[in-house]
The first five atom37 places (N, CA, C, CB, O) and aatype in JSON, in Angstrom:
{
  "aatype": [12, 9, 6, 14, 15, 19, 10, 10, 19, 3, 3, 6, 19, 14, 13, 19, 6, 0, 10, 0, 1, 1, 10, 3, 11, 1, 15, 9, 11, 19, 5, 5, 0, 13, 15, 7, 5, 6, 0, 10, 3, 11, 10, 6, 0, 15, 7, 7, 14, 15, 11, 16, 3, 19, 19, 19, 10, 3, 19, 11, 12, 14, 7, 12, 3, 7, 10, 6, 0, 10, 0, 0, 9, 11, 0, 11, 18, 14, 16, 9, 7, 19, 9, 12, 10, 16, 7, 8, 0, 16, 19, 6, 15, 0, 9, 6, 7, 12, 11, 1, 7, 0, 13, 3, 18, 10, 12, 11, 14, 4, 6, 12, 3, 10, 10, 19, 0, 11, 9, 6, 6, 0, 4, 1, 6, 11, 1, 1, 8, 6, 12, 11, 9, 10, 6, 0, 11, 0, 5, 12, 9, 0, 10, 1, 8, 7, 15],
  "atom_mask": [
    [1, 1, 1, 1, 1],
    [1, 1, 1, 1, 1],
    [1, 1, 1, 1, 1],
    [1, 1, 1, 1, 1],
    [1, 1, 1, 1, 1],
    [1, 1, 1, 1, 1],
    [1, 1, 1, 1, 1],
    [1, 1, 1, 1, 1],
    [1, 1, 1, 1, 1],
    [1, 1, 1, 1, 1],
    [1, 1, 1, 1, 1],
    [1, 1, 1, 1, 1],
    [1, 1, 1, 1, 1],
    [1, 1, 1, 1, 1],
    [1, 1, 1, 1, 1],
    [1, 1, 1, 1, 1],
    [1, 1, 1, 1, 1],
    [1, 1, 1, 1, 1],
    [1, 1, 1, 1, 1],
    [1, 1, 1, 1, 1],
    [1, 1, 1, 1, 1],
    [1, 1, 1, 1, 1],
    [1, 1, 1, 1, 1],
    [1, 1, 1, 1, 1],
    [1, 1, 1, 1, 1],
    [1, 1, 1, 1, 1],
    [1, 1, 1, 1, 1],
    [1, 1, 1, 1, 1],
    [1, 1, 1, 1, 1],
    [1, 1, 1, 1, 1],
    [1, 1, 1, 1, 1],
    [1, 1, 1, 1, 1],
    [1, 1, 1, 1, 1],
    [1, 1, 1, 1, 1],
    [1, 1, 1, 1, 1],
    [1, 1, 1, 0, 1],
    [1, 1, 1, 1, 1],
    [1, 1, 1, 1, 1],
    [1, 1, 1, 1, 1],
    [1, 1, 1, 1, 1],
    [1, 1, 1, 1, 1],
    [1, 1, 1, 1, 1],
    [1, 1, 1, 1, 1],
    [1, 1, 1, 1, 1],
    [1, 1, 1, 1, 1],
    [1, 1, 1, 1, 1],
    [1, 1, 1, 0, 1],
    [1, 1, 1, 0, 1],
    [1, 1, 1, 1, 1],
    [1, 1, 1, 1, 1],
    [1, 1, 1, 1, 1],
    [1, 1, 1, 1, 1],
    [1, 1, 1, 1, 1],
    [1, 1, 1, 1, 1],
    [1, 1, 1, 1, 1],
    [1, 1, 1, 1, 1],
    [1, 1, 1, 1, 1],
    [1, 1, 1, 1, 1],
    [1, 1, 1, 1, 1],
    [1, 1, 1, 1, 1],
    [1, 1, 1, 1, 1],
    [1, 1, 1, 1, 1],
    [1, 1, 1, 0, 1],
    [1, 1, 1, 1, 1],
    [1, 1, 1, 1, 1],
    [1, 1, 1, 0, 1],
    [1, 1, 1, 1, 1],
    [1, 1, 1, 1, 1],
    [1, 1, 1, 1, 1],
    [1, 1, 1, 1, 1],
    [1, 1, 1, 1, 1],
    [1, 1, 1, 1, 1],
    [1, 1, 1, 1, 1],
    [1, 1, 1, 1, 1],
    [1, 1, 1, 1, 1],
    [1, 1, 1, 1, 1],
    [1, 1, 1, 1, 1],
    [1, 1, 1, 1, 1],
    [1, 1, 1, 1, 1],
    [1, 1, 1, 1, 1],
    [1, 1, 1, 0, 1],
    [1, 1, 1, 1, 1],
    [1, 1, 1, 1, 1],
    [1, 1, 1, 1, 1],
    [1, 1, 1, 1, 1],
    [1, 1, 1, 1, 1],
    [1, 1, 1, 0, 1],
    [1, 1, 1, 1, 1],
    [1, 1, 1, 1, 1],
    [1, 1, 1, 1, 1],
    [1, 1, 1, 1, 1],
    [1, 1, 1, 1, 1],
    [1, 1, 1, 1, 1],
    [1, 1, 1, 1, 1],
    [1, 1, 1, 1, 1],
    [1, 1, 1, 1, 1],
    [1, 1, 1, 0, 1],
    [1, 1, 1, 1, 1],
    [1, 1, 1, 1, 1],
    [1, 1, 1, 1, 1],
    [1, 1, 1, 0, 1],
    [1, 1, 1, 1, 1],
    [1, 1, 1, 1, 1],
    [1, 1, 1, 1, 1],
    [1, 1, 1, 1, 1],
    [1, 1, 1, 1, 1],
    [1, 1, 1, 1, 1],
    [1, 1, 1, 1, 1],
    [1, 1, 1, 1, 1],
    [1, 1, 1, 1, 1],
    [1, 1, 1, 1, 1],
    [1, 1, 1, 1, 1],
    [1, 1, 1, 1, 1],
    [1, 1, 1, 1, 1],
    [1, 1, 1, 1, 1],
    [1, 1, 1, 1, 1],
    [1, 1, 1, 1, 1],
    [1, 1, 1, 1, 1],
    [1, 1, 1, 1, 1],
    [1, 1, 1, 1, 1],
    [1, 1, 1, 1, 1],
    [1, 1, 1, 1, 1],
    [1, 1, 1, 1, 1],
    [1, 1, 1, 1, 1],
    [1, 1, 1, 1, 1],
    [1, 1, 1, 1, 1],
    [1, 1, 1, 1, 1],
    [1, 1, 1, 1, 1],
    [1, 1, 1, 1, 1],
    [1, 1, 1, 1, 1],
    [1, 1, 1, 1, 1],
    [1, 1, 1, 1, 1],
    [1, 1, 1, 1, 1],
    [1, 1, 1, 1, 1],
    [1, 1, 1, 1, 1],
    [1, 1, 1, 1, 1],
    [1, 1, 1, 1, 1],
    [1, 1, 1, 1, 1],
    [1, 1, 1, 1, 1],
    [1, 1, 1, 1, 1],
    [1, 1, 1, 1, 1],
    [1, 1, 1, 1, 1],
    [1, 1, 1, 1, 1],
    [1, 1, 1, 1, 1],
    [1, 1, 1, 1, 1],
    [1, 1, 1, 0, 1],
    [1, 1, 1, 1, 1]
  ],
  "atom_positions": [
    [[105.76, 55.8, -105.63], [107.03, 54.44, -105.01], [107.38, 54.5, -104.38], [108.1, 53.97, -105.34], [107.0, 55.58, -103.92]],
    [[108.5, 53.78, -103.28], [108.84, 53.33, -102.34], [109.77, 54.5, -102.02], [109.26, 51.98, -102.45], [109.99, 55.3, -102.93]],
    [[110.24, 54.67, -101.02], [111.34, 55.71, -100.66], [112.53, 54.72, -100.83], [111.22, 56.48, -98.99], [112.4, 53.51, -100.62]],
    [[113.88, 55.38, -101.3], [114.96, 54.34, -102.06], [115.71, 54.46, -100.09], [116.3, 55.24, -104.09], [115.67, 55.42, -99.33]],
    [[116.27, 53.11, -99.9], [117.0, 53.0, -98.86], [118.92, 53.49, -99.92], [116.6, 51.05, -98.02], [119.18, 53.1, -101.06]],
    [[119.65, 54.2, -99.19], [120.77, 53.51, -99.41], [122.09, 54.45, -98.42], [120.96, 53.42, -101.21], [122.31, 55.51, -97.85]],
    [[122.81, 52.78, -98.87], [124.18, 53.24, -98.04], [125.08, 54.01, -98.84], [125.06, 52.01, -97.5], [125.49, 53.64, -99.94]],
    [[125.39, 55.17, -98.22], [126.23, 55.52, -98.47], [127.74, 55.58, -98.15], [125.82, 56.05, -98.5], [128.04, 56.0, -97.04]],
    [[128.73, 55.21, -99.01], [129.8, 54.71, -97.77], [131.29, 55.1, -99.16], [129.49, 52.27, -96.99], [131.28, 54.94, -100.38]],
    [[132.24, 55.56, -98.35], [133.19, 57.34, -98.81], [134.66, 57.36, -96.77], [130.81, 59.86, -98.67], [134.75, 57.58, -95.56]],
    [[135.17, 57.05, -97.71], [136.43, 57.66, -96.31], [135.97, 59.27, -96.39], [138.75, 57.45, -96.82], [136.37, 59.74, -95.33]],
    [[135.55, 59.95, -96.87], [135.54, 61.4, -97.07], [134.48, 61.74, -95.76], [134.95, 61.91, -98.78], [133.28, 61.54, -95.95]],
    [[134.72, 62.01, -95.06], [133.27, 62.22, -93.74], [132.7, 62.92, -94.0], [133.33, 62.63, -92.34], [131.51, 62.65, -93.82]],
    [[133.05, 64.49, -94.68], [132.79, 65.22, -94.98], [131.51, 65.47, -95.91], [133.69, 65.43, -95.15], [130.4, 66.01, -95.93]],
    [[132.55, 64.56, -96.81], [131.56, 64.88, -97.8], [130.38, 63.18, -98.18], [132.7, 65.5, -99.36], [129.99, 62.76, -99.27]],
    [[130.22, 62.81, -97.25], [129.35, 61.34, -97.08], [128.22, 62.71, -95.84], [130.67, 59.25, -95.99], [127.02, 62.76, -96.09]],
    [[128.67, 63.47, -94.87], [127.41, 63.66, -94.35], [126.9, 64.58, -95.62], [127.38, 64.35, -92.76], [125.69, 64.47, -95.82]],
    [[127.71, 65.59, -96.64], [127.29, 66.45, -97.06], [126.2, 65.96, -98.0], [128.23, 67.17, -97.45], [125.04, 66.33, -98.21]],
    [[126.84, 65.15, -98.42], [125.63, 64.2, -99.75], [124.47, 63.9, -98.77], [126.35, 62.22, -100.61], [123.34, 64.37, -98.82]],
    [[124.96, 63.09, -97.91], [123.51, 62.04, -96.59], [122.68, 63.16, -96.83], [123.86, 61.68, -94.26], [121.63, 63.07, -97.48]],
    [[123.19, 64.43, -96.22], [122.12, 65.53, -95.69], [120.99, 66.04, -97.26], [123.3, 67.19, -94.94], [119.78, 66.18, -97.07]],
    [[121.64, 66.29, -98.77], [120.93, 66.54, -99.58], [120.25, 64.91, -100.07], [121.74, 67.44, -100.54], [119.06, 64.78, -100.33]],
    [[120.93, 64.12, -100.11], [120.19, 63.38, -100.79], [118.91, 62.97, -99.59], [121.14, 62.15, -101.44], [117.76, 62.82, -100.03]],
    [[119.14, 62.83, -98.32], [117.63, 63.17, -97.26], [116.88, 63.81, -97.89], [117.7, 64.03, -95.9], [115.81, 63.32, -98.25]],
    [[117.26, 65.17, -98.2], [116.31, 66.08, -98.51], [115.3, 65.95, -99.7], [116.96, 67.16, -98.65], [114.23, 66.56, -99.67]],
    [[115.65, 65.16, -100.72], [115.08, 63.95, -101.66], [113.99, 62.74, -101.25], [116.3, 63.18, -102.06], [113.15, 62.07, -101.84]],
    [[114.4, 62.84, -100.14], [113.36, 61.69, -99.39], [114.09, 60.45, -100.19], [111.3, 61.87, -99.77], [113.51, 59.9, -101.12]],
    [[115.11, 60.14, -99.86], [116.09, 58.76, -99.68], [116.85, 58.77, -98.04], [117.54, 58.83, -101.08], [117.52, 59.44, -97.26]],
    [[116.19, 57.55, -98.23], [116.96, 57.19, -96.26], [118.48, 56.47, -97.21], [115.56, 55.21, -94.63], [118.85, 55.87, -98.22]],
    [[118.77, 56.94, -96.29], [120.24, 57.18, -96.39], [121.39, 56.49, -95.13], [120.31, 58.84, -96.36], [121.23, 57.07, -94.05]],
    [[122.14, 55.73, -95.09], [122.93, 55.1, -94.01], [124.41, 55.12, -94.53], [122.4, 53.56, -93.68], [124.93, 54.57, -95.5]],
    [[124.98, 56.05, -93.41], [126.28, 56.11, -94.09], [127.35, 55.22, -93.44], [126.78, 57.54, -94.12], [127.15, 55.02, -92.25]],
    [[128.53, 54.6, -94.02], [129.79, 54.1, -93.55], [131.04, 54.34, -94.35], [129.67, 52.75, -93.4], [131.1, 53.96, -95.51]],
    [[132.13, 55.03, -93.71], [133.2, 55.05, -94.49], [134.34, 54.47, -94.59], [133.46, 55.82, -94.5], [135.37, 55.12, -94.38]],
    [[134.38, 52.76, -95.02], [134.81, 51.9, -95.3], [134.49, 50.47, -96.03], [135.09, 51.95, -94.55], [133.44, 49.84, -95.94]],
    [[135.22, 50.25, -96.49], [134.35, 48.94, -97.23], [133.62, 47.78, -96.41], [0.0, 0.0, 0.0], [132.51, 47.28, -96.59]],
    [[134.62, 47.5, -95.42], [134.29, 47.13, -94.24], [133.06, 46.63, -93.77], [134.52, 47.95, -93.64], [132.28, 45.68, -93.76]],
    [[133.39, 48.25, -93.26], [132.13, 48.92, -92.5], [130.61, 49.31, -93.29], [132.73, 50.35, -91.96], [129.51, 49.7, -92.89]],
    [[131.06, 49.07, -94.25], [129.64, 49.03, -95.44], [129.34, 47.64, -95.81], [129.97, 49.85, -97.06], [128.2, 47.32, -96.12]],
    [[130.13, 46.95, -95.78], [129.54, 45.12, -95.05], [128.93, 45.16, -93.78], [130.89, 43.88, -94.66], [127.7, 45.11, -93.83]],
    [[129.37, 45.22, -92.8], [129.48, 45.06, -91.44], [127.93, 45.64, -91.28], [130.86, 45.89, -90.65], [127.07, 44.76, -91.35]],
    [[127.49, 46.94, -91.08], [126.37, 47.58, -91.37], [124.74, 47.1, -93.14], [127.36, 49.07, -91.5], [123.61, 47.33, -93.56]],
    [[125.58, 46.62, -93.28], [124.68, 45.33, -94.39], [124.03, 44.51, -93.4], [125.79, 44.09, -95.5], [122.92, 44.57, -92.86]],
    [[125.28, 43.5, -93.27], [124.87, 41.87, -92.18], [123.92, 42.89, -90.78], [127.12, 40.65, -91.19], [122.91, 42.34, -90.37]],
    [[124.07, 43.46, -90.52], [123.74, 43.78, -89.2], [122.2, 44.99, -89.54], [125.39, 44.55, -88.33], [121.76, 45.41, -88.47]],
    [[121.66, 45.36, -90.38], [120.25, 45.89, -91.25], [119.69, 45.09, -91.89], [120.36, 46.87, -92.21], [118.59, 45.41, -92.33]],
    [[120.33, 43.48, -92.26], [119.41, 42.84, -92.76], [119.67, 42.84, -94.34], [0.0, 0.0, 0.0], [118.76, 42.21, -94.88]],
    [[120.81, 43.44, -95.45], [120.9, 43.03, -96.44], [120.22, 43.82, -97.08], [0.0, 0.0, 0.0], [120.06, 45.03, -96.89]],
    [[119.38, 42.5, -98.59], [117.96, 43.31, -99.48], [117.13, 44.41, -98.55], [116.61, 41.98, -99.98], [116.66, 45.53, -98.71]],
    [[117.21, 43.52, -97.6], [115.34, 43.42, -97.21], [115.76, 44.71, -96.48], [114.39, 41.77, -96.0], [114.92, 44.93, -95.61]],
    [[116.95, 45.88, -96.48], [116.75, 46.92, -95.49], [117.09, 48.44, -96.54], [117.97, 46.6, -93.98], [116.56, 49.55, -96.46]],
    [[118.53, 47.8, -97.82], [118.97, 48.34, -98.18], [119.11, 48.33, -99.5], [119.56, 48.35, -97.62], [120.14, 47.84, -99.96]],
    [[118.16, 48.85, -100.33], [117.78, 49.22, -102.17], [119.45, 49.28, -102.65], [116.7, 51.28, -102.59], [119.85, 48.32, -103.3]],
    [[120.2, 50.16, -102.39], [121.24, 50.84, -103.76], [122.69, 51.06, -102.32], [120.3, 53.15, -104.88], [122.72, 51.52, -101.18]],
    [[123.48, 50.54, -103.08], [124.45, 50.92, -101.89], [125.63, 52.39, -103.14], [125.65, 48.81, -101.1], [125.82, 52.13, -104.33]],
    [[126.23, 53.82, -102.42], [126.7, 53.75, -103.37], [127.86, 54.73, -103.39], [125.79, 53.82, -104.21], [127.84, 55.94, -103.2]],
    [[129.33, 53.54, -103.81], [130.04, 52.64, -102.86], [131.41, 54.13, -103.96], [129.95, 50.12, -103.05], [131.22, 54.32, -105.16]],
    [[132.61, 54.94, -103.15], [133.6, 55.08, -103.51], [134.06, 54.37, -104.71], [134.17, 54.95, -102.61], [133.38, 53.65, -105.44]],
    [[135.01, 54.58, -104.79], [136.11, 53.41, -105.28], [137.76, 53.25, -104.93], [136.14, 53.53, -106.77], [138.53, 52.3, -105.07]],
    [[137.92, 54.65, -104.39], [139.32, 54.83, -103.84], [139.05, 55.52, -101.85], [140.28, 56.27, -105.21], [138.54, 56.56, -101.43]],
    [[139.68, 54.28, -101.1], [139.3, 53.69, -100.28], [140.58, 52.86, -99.79], [138.17, 53.09, -100.71], [141.27, 51.96, -100.27]],
    [[140.56, 53.8, -98.26], [142.13, 52.66, -97.68], [141.47, 51.49, -97.05], [143.39, 53.45, -96.17], [140.27, 51.2, -97.09]],
    [[142.67, 50.72, -96.32], [141.84, 48.97, -96.18], [141.4, 48.51, -97.46], [0.0, 0.0, 0.0], [142.29, 48.2, -98.26]],
    [[139.74, 48.36, -97.97], [138.67, 47.68, -98.9], [139.25, 48.62, -99.05], [137.18, 47.19, -99.0], [139.72, 49.38, -98.2]],
    [[139.32, 48.7, -101.3], [138.76, 49.84, -101.9], [137.5, 49.2, -102.15], [139.52, 50.47, -103.15], [137.01, 48.19, -101.64]],
    [[136.82, 50.45, -103.52], [135.64, 50.0, -103.13], [135.3, 48.05, -104.44], [0.0, 0.0, 0.0], [134.49, 47.13, -104.51]],
    [[136.55, 48.5, -105.12], [136.16, 47.21, -106.16], [136.15, 45.84, -105.06], [137.6, 46.96, -107.65], [135.39, 44.93, -105.38]],
    [[136.69, 45.73, -104.23], [137.17, 44.84, -103.8], [135.7, 44.83, -102.4], [138.96, 45.08, -103.56], [135.72, 43.84, -101.66]],
    [[134.86, 45.61, -102.21], [134.16, 46.28, -101.64], [132.67, 45.6, -102.44], [134.65, 47.85, -101.73], [132.24, 44.5, -102.08]],
    [[131.96, 46.44, -103.56], [131.98, 45.72, -104.61], [131.65, 43.94, -104.58], [133.27, 46.07, -105.07], [130.59, 43.44, -104.2]],
    [[133.09, 43.05, -105.2], [132.69, 42.03, -104.89], [132.16, 41.08, -104.09], [133.04, 41.88, -105.06], [131.87, 39.91, -104.38]],
    [[132.02, 41.87, -102.7], [131.71, 41.16, -101.79], [130.61, 41.36, -101.21], [132.47, 41.12, -101.09], [130.15, 40.55, -100.4]],
    [[130.01, 42.51, -101.54], [128.43, 43.03, -101.3], [127.64, 42.63, -103.07], [128.44, 45.29, -100.81], [126.43, 42.56, -102.84]],
    [[127.82, 42.42, -104.27], [127.32, 41.02, -105.12], [127.58, 39.37, -104.68], [128.08, 41.13, -106.53], [126.87, 38.5, -105.19]],
    [[128.33, 39.14, -103.99], [128.92, 38.09, -104.38], [127.56, 37.87, -102.89], [130.96, 37.81, -104.51], [126.63, 37.27, -103.43]],
    [[127.24, 38.09, -101.58], [126.14, 37.83, -100.72], [125.26, 38.19, -101.33], [126.07, 38.31, -99.54], [124.48, 37.37, -101.83]],
    [[125.03, 40.08, -101.54], [123.2, 41.13, -101.51], [123.91, 40.7, -102.88], [122.6, 43.41, -100.77], [125.08, 41.07, -103.06]],
    [[123.11, 39.78, -104.05], [123.63, 40.37, -106.27], [121.99, 40.65, -106.3], [124.45, 38.42, -108.17], [121.29, 40.08, -107.14]],
    [[121.33, 41.68, -105.2], [120.39, 41.7, -105.82], [120.56, 43.84, -105.77], [118.99, 40.6, -105.04], [120.46, 44.72, -106.62]],
    [[120.8, 43.79, -104.5], [121.45, 45.38, -104.17], [122.12, 45.82, -105.48], [122.76, 45.42, -102.83], [122.92, 45.12, -106.09]],
    [[121.7, 47.07, -105.86], [122.31, 47.66, -107.13], [123.91, 48.25, -106.12], [0.0, 0.0, 0.0], [124.21, 48.26, -104.92]],
    [[124.35, 48.52, -106.95], [125.81, 49.37, -106.45], [126.35, 50.48, -107.5], [127.2, 48.2, -106.27], [126.35, 50.25, -108.71]],
    [[126.68, 51.34, -107.1], [126.51, 52.99, -108.1], [128.41, 53.74, -107.22], [124.09, 54.55, -107.24], [128.6, 54.33, -106.15]],
    [[129.86, 53.1, -108.84], [130.31, 53.73, -108.3], [130.92, 55.23, -108.3], [130.71, 53.09, -108.16], [131.47, 55.8, -109.24]],
    [[130.7, 55.69, -107.11], [130.61, 57.43, -107.73], [132.11, 57.44, -107.07], [129.08, 58.91, -106.92], [132.34, 56.76, -106.07]],
    [[133.53, 58.62, -107.95], [134.28, 58.14, -107.83], [135.26, 59.74, -108.23], [134.18, 56.76, -108.53], [134.91, 60.09, -109.36]],
    [[135.93, 60.38, -107.86], [136.8, 60.96, -108.01], [138.33, 61.07, -108.71], [0.0, 0.0, 0.0], [138.98, 62.05, -109.06]],
    [[138.62, 59.58, -108.78], [140.13, 58.87, -109.15], [139.52, 58.22, -110.49], [140.91, 57.5, -107.8], [140.48, 57.91, -111.19]],
    [[138.22, 57.87, -111.18], [138.75, 56.96, -112.28], [139.36, 57.64, -112.99], [137.92, 56.24, -113.04], [139.68, 58.8, -113.27]],
    [[139.5, 55.59, -113.47], [140.1, 55.18, -115.05], [139.29, 54.62, -115.17], [141.38, 54.47, -115.49], [138.46, 54.25, -114.33]],
    [[139.45, 54.19, -117.58], [138.78, 53.49, -118.02], [138.62, 52.2, -117.14], [139.18, 53.39, -119.18], [137.63, 51.78, -116.53]],
    [[140.15, 51.6, -117.26], [140.18, 50.41, -116.26], [139.39, 50.17, -115.17], [141.23, 50.35, -115.73], [138.79, 49.1, -115.03]],
    [[139.34, 50.95, -114.5], [138.75, 50.81, -112.99], [136.64, 50.92, -113.33], [139.62, 52.63, -111.74], [135.68, 50.52, -112.67]],
    [[136.76, 51.55, -114.44], [135.28, 51.73, -114.33], [134.76, 50.12, -114.81], [134.66, 53.14, -115.44], [134.01, 49.36, -114.19]],
    [[135.36, 49.95, -115.99], [135.42, 49.09, -116.67], [135.05, 47.19, -115.73], [136.88, 49.52, -117.31], [134.24, 46.27, -115.88]],
    [[136.38, 47.54, -114.69], [135.99, 46.54, -113.23], [134.97, 46.58, -112.58], [136.73, 46.67, -112.14], [134.07, 45.84, -112.2]],
    [[135.27, 47.52, -112.53], [133.39, 48.09, -111.65], [132.29, 47.02, -112.51], [0.0, 0.0, 0.0], [131.74, 46.0, -112.09]],
    [[132.23, 47.57, -113.67], [130.83, 47.24, -114.42], [131.28, 45.21, -114.68], [130.63, 48.56, -116.46], [130.47, 44.55, -115.33]],
    [[132.36, 44.6, -114.19], [132.35, 43.18, -114.74], [131.93, 42.53, -112.99], [134.23, 42.58, -115.66], [131.46, 41.46, -112.63]],
    [[132.24, 43.43, -112.43], [132.25, 42.9, -110.84], [130.38, 43.58, -110.46], [134.0, 43.96, -109.57], [129.81, 43.79, -109.39]],
    [[130.19, 43.65, -111.08], [128.51, 44.0, -110.6], [128.27, 45.33, -110.96], [0.0, 0.0, 0.0], [127.06, 45.44, -111.15]],
    [[128.84, 46.35, -111.13], [128.03, 47.55, -110.68], [127.11, 48.48, -111.33], [128.77, 48.27, -110.29], [127.55, 49.32, -112.11]],
    [[125.91, 48.41, -111.07], [124.94, 49.25, -111.32], [125.06, 50.09, -112.37], [124.7, 49.88, -110.36], [124.42, 49.99, -113.41]],
    [[125.98, 51.06, -112.09], [126.52, 52.51, -112.87], [127.48, 52.89, -112.26], [125.62, 53.76, -112.94], [127.57, 52.64, -111.06]],
    [[128.71, 53.77, -113.11], [130.21, 53.83, -111.9], [129.85, 55.82, -112.9], [132.71, 52.17, -112.43], [129.52, 55.84, -114.09]],
    [[130.01, 57.13, -112.08], [129.35, 57.95, -112.13], [131.44, 59.03, -111.28], [127.4, 57.57, -111.2], [132.37, 58.7, -110.55]],
    [[131.13, 59.91, -111.86], [132.62, 60.93, -111.63], [131.77, 61.47, -110.4], [133.26, 62.39, -113.13], [130.54, 61.54, -110.34]],
    [[132.92, 61.95, -109.18], [132.28, 63.18, -108.52], [133.1, 64.6, -109.42], [132.66, 63.13, -106.55], [134.3, 64.49, -109.68]],
    [[132.54, 65.54, -109.71], [131.61, 66.21, -108.53], [129.82, 65.48, -109.7], [131.99, 68.86, -108.33], [129.8, 65.78, -110.89]],
    [[128.92, 64.85, -109.28], [128.5, 64.35, -109.9], [126.81, 65.83, -109.57], [128.73, 62.58, -109.57], [126.37, 66.64, -108.75]],
    [[126.6, 65.35, -110.7], [124.56, 66.2, -110.47], [123.69, 65.17, -109.8], [123.39, 66.57, -112.35], [123.44, 63.99, -110.04]],
    [[123.11, 66.54, -108.37], [122.54, 65.51, -107.59], [121.47, 64.93, -107.98], [122.3, 65.85, -106.49], [120.9, 64.05, -107.34]],
    [[120.9, 65.63, -109.63], [119.93, 65.08, -110.14], [119.98, 63.53, -111.05], [119.52, 66.12, -110.83], [119.01, 62.79, -111.22]],
    [[121.16, 63.32, -111.48], [122.28, 62.87, -111.84], [121.85, 61.38, -111.19], [123.62, 63.76, -111.3], [121.57, 60.34, -111.79]],
    [[121.92, 61.69, -109.67], [122.49, 60.44, -109.03], [121.64, 59.68, -108.16], [123.61, 60.75, -108.27], [121.63, 58.49, -107.85]],
    [[120.81, 60.81, -107.78], [119.23, 60.25, -107.94], [118.97, 59.37, -108.86], [118.26, 61.23, -108.27], [119.01, 58.15, -108.67]],
    [[118.49, 60.29, -110.6], [117.78, 59.66, -111.55], [118.62, 58.17, -111.03], [117.94, 60.36, -113.31], [118.1, 57.12, -110.66]],
    [[119.89, 58.48, -111.14], [120.51, 56.24, -111.08], [119.79, 55.61, -109.82], [122.85, 55.79, -110.57], [118.95, 54.71, -109.91]],
    [[120.3, 56.27, -108.45], [119.36, 55.58, -107.67], [118.25, 54.96, -107.63], [119.17, 55.99, -107.14], [117.98, 53.95, -106.98]],
    [[117.51, 55.63, -108.42], [115.91, 54.97, -108.73], [115.36, 54.15, -109.66], [115.09, 55.81, -108.97], [114.32, 53.49, -109.6]],
    [[116.43, 54.3, -110.82], [116.02, 52.96, -111.57], [117.26, 52.05, -111.08], [115.88, 53.12, -113.44], [117.23, 51.17, -111.94]],
    [[118.39, 51.72, -110.19], [118.51, 51.46, -109.0], [118.16, 50.04, -109.16], [117.75, 52.31, -108.09], [118.39, 48.92, -109.63]],
    [[116.93, 51.42, -107.93], [115.48, 50.31, -106.82], [115.03, 50.2, -107.51], [114.38, 50.62, -105.61], [114.43, 49.23, -107.06]],
    [[114.11, 50.44, -109.71], [113.36, 49.6, -109.91], [113.91, 48.43, -110.25], [112.61, 49.97, -110.63], [113.1, 47.59, -109.84]],
    [[114.9, 47.8, -110.81], [116.22, 47.13, -110.77], [116.32, 46.26, -109.78], [117.27, 47.98, -110.65], [115.46, 45.38, -109.82]],
    [[116.79, 46.22, -109.25], [116.25, 45.53, -107.16], [114.86, 45.02, -107.69], [115.87, 47.29, -105.28], [114.87, 44.15, -108.57]],
    [[113.56, 45.54, -107.19], [113.04, 44.78, -107.48], [112.49, 43.89, -108.3], [112.83, 45.0, -107.24], [111.98, 42.79, -108.09]],
    [[112.8, 44.88, -109.83], [111.89, 42.94, -110.73], [113.56, 42.24, -110.97], [110.57, 43.21, -113.38], [114.06, 41.87, -112.04]],
    [[114.03, 42.23, -109.93], [115.15, 41.53, -109.71], [114.38, 40.28, -109.13], [116.28, 42.29, -108.77], [114.36, 39.18, -109.68]],
    [[113.44, 40.74, -107.39], [113.43, 40.52, -106.86], [112.18, 39.84, -107.19], [113.85, 41.16, -106.22], [112.03, 38.68, -106.81]],
    [[111.22, 40.47, -107.91], [110.1, 40.05, -108.59], [110.49, 39.1, -109.14], [109.51, 40.82, -109.39], [110.46, 38.28, -108.22]],
    [[111.02, 38.33, -110.42], [111.93, 37.83, -110.94], [111.82, 36.54, -109.7], [113.26, 38.86, -111.21], [110.8, 35.85, -109.71]],
    [[113.01, 36.21, -108.53], [112.7, 35.16, -108.45], [111.43, 34.73, -107.25], [113.92, 34.63, -108.36], [111.03, 33.57, -107.12]],
    [[110.97, 35.8, -106.51], [109.79, 35.53, -106.07], [109.06, 34.76, -107.16], [109.14, 36.72, -105.65], [108.23, 34.03, -106.62]],
    [[109.06, 34.63, -108.59], [107.43, 34.08, -109.23], [108.6, 32.46, -109.51], [106.38, 35.34, -111.36], [107.98, 31.47, -109.88]],
    [[110.04, 32.31, -109.33], [110.86, 31.3, -109.32], [110.29, 30.55, -108.76], [111.95, 31.41, -108.93], [109.54, 29.65, -109.16]],
    [[110.68, 30.92, -107.49], [110.26, 30.32, -106.16], [108.85, 29.91, -106.33], [110.4, 31.33, -104.91], [108.77, 28.75, -105.93]],
    [[107.71, 30.35, -106.74], [106.19, 30.48, -106.97], [105.97, 29.26, -108.02], [105.7, 32.11, -107.64], [104.85, 28.75, -108.04]],
    [[107.05, 28.72, -108.96], [106.5, 27.99, -110.52], [107.39, 26.55, -109.63], [107.4, 28.88, -112.74], [106.78, 25.52, -109.95]],
    [[108.57, 26.21, -108.68], [108.49, 25.58, -108.16], [107.42, 25.29, -106.8], [109.43, 25.63, -108.23], [106.47, 24.52, -106.94]],
    [[107.58, 25.72, -106.0], [106.12, 25.33, -105.62], [105.33, 24.8, -106.06], [105.49, 25.95, -105.43], [105.0, 23.74, -105.54]],
    [[104.63, 25.27, -107.25], [103.64, 24.99, -107.83], [103.74, 23.64, -108.87], [103.31, 26.2, -108.39], [102.74, 22.92, -108.77]],
    [[104.57, 23.25, -109.68], [105.34, 22.18, -109.9], [105.78, 21.2, -109.01], [106.23, 22.56, -110.33], [105.91, 20.23, -109.76]],
    [[106.18, 20.73, -107.61], [105.79, 20.71, -106.93], [104.8, 20.04, -106.16], [105.84, 21.28, -107.09], [105.06, 18.95, -105.64]],
    [[103.57, 20.65, -106.03], [102.14, 20.73, -106.33], [101.98, 19.86, -106.61], [101.59, 21.45, -107.08], [101.89, 18.84, -105.92]],
    [[101.84, 20.05, -108.31], [102.15, 19.25, -109.28], [101.05, 20.19, -110.04], [0.0, 0.0, 0.0], [100.58, 19.68, -111.06]],
    [[100.45, 21.79, -109.6], [99.54, 22.07, -110.46], [99.83, 22.39, -111.15], [98.81, 22.55, -110.36], [99.07, 22.71, -112.06]]
  ]
}
């Protein structure tokens, strides 16, 4: 399997740095962002879904919160999987996150094996979605050329 590429977004710098080290040890490429806006800026600068498979996103952040960032990410980059990871979840925020397109919603502290499994699952889903898009484009080209 291709190494997943993750953008880890949380306003708690020590948490992001520690989690990034743990994911890196699992052969997961990690970028770090410390706000919703910084996450959007990094996605834009890096080429969006071509360089990022999954965003692991905190819900409670100052400024643009995780739900707002989720909506903006999914609007611009619908194939990127977004896993909400929070210590301050409510049933309502979990439901709202799933409505806005989150791949999954996990609570801190989260078992590392579970998080890695969810990242890998979201990565596989992204690749399936991208393949369907390519197949649809190929069919459109074939139809235009009368094949």
